[in-house]
N, C-alpha and C positions, 0 to 999 in steps of 0.2 A: 553547481549544474542548475540551470533552469529547465523546468519541465516545459513540454510543449503544449500548447492549447489543444483541446480534444478536437478532432476533425469530423466526429460522427455525433448523431444524436442518439444513435442505437446503443442501448446499454451494454450489450455484449461486445460490440465493437469498441465502445469507449474502454471497457474493461481491458481488452486486448492491447489497445494503444497504451494504456497506463501500464500494463505490466511490462510492455517493451520499454518504454521510458524509465520506469523503476528498475530494470535489469541494467540499463546503462550507467544510471546512477550508482547502483550497487558495485558494478564493476570499477567504478571510480574510487568508491570508498575503499574496497578491497585492494586496490593497487596502492592507495595511499597509505592504508594501514600496514600492508606488506613492507613498503618502503621504510616505515618507521619501526619495523621490527616486530609487528604482531603476526601470529600465524593465521592463515585463512580460516581454519576451522574454529580457532577460538573466537576470532572476530565474528563469524556467522552465528555462532552460539550466542554471543552477546548481543548481536542484532536482533535475534530472535526474541531473546528476554527482553530487550528495550522495546521492541515492537508491540509485545504483549502488554507491557507496562503502559505504553501509549494508548493502547486500544482499551485497556482498563480505565485509564484516566478520562478518555474522550468518553467513554459510555457513562461514566459517572457525573460528568460535567458538559453536557451538549451545549455549545454556544448556538446563537441564533443562526449562523450559517450552517450548522449541521442538523438542524431541524428539517427534516424531510416531510412532504406531504404523504398522506397514506398511499397515494397512487405510486409513490417511488420507493415502498417498501421492497420490491423486487430487487432494487438496485442494491440494497443492503445484503442479499442472499448470494449475489453474483460470486462464483468462485468458491462457494462453501458447500456445494453438493446438495442443497436443498432441492426439493420438487414441489411444484405448486399444482393445484387441482385445475 
């Protein structure tokens, strides 16, 4: 599946757009795994663990494309419940 390009520059709207696209991608992954004989719950548990591993690896070794300017620090917090002054 190809992810669509963002349609908005607003950070919250971009997050919503990405969440929808990610949901569609996960539905395809679940359907494919189910067809292969994997259970939905076991797959979702494995995906969560894999996502944590990818996040840890990404945090440890940021590439140039991942380096955000300080003004984009808010983007890193979207969806994590943090509040800003």
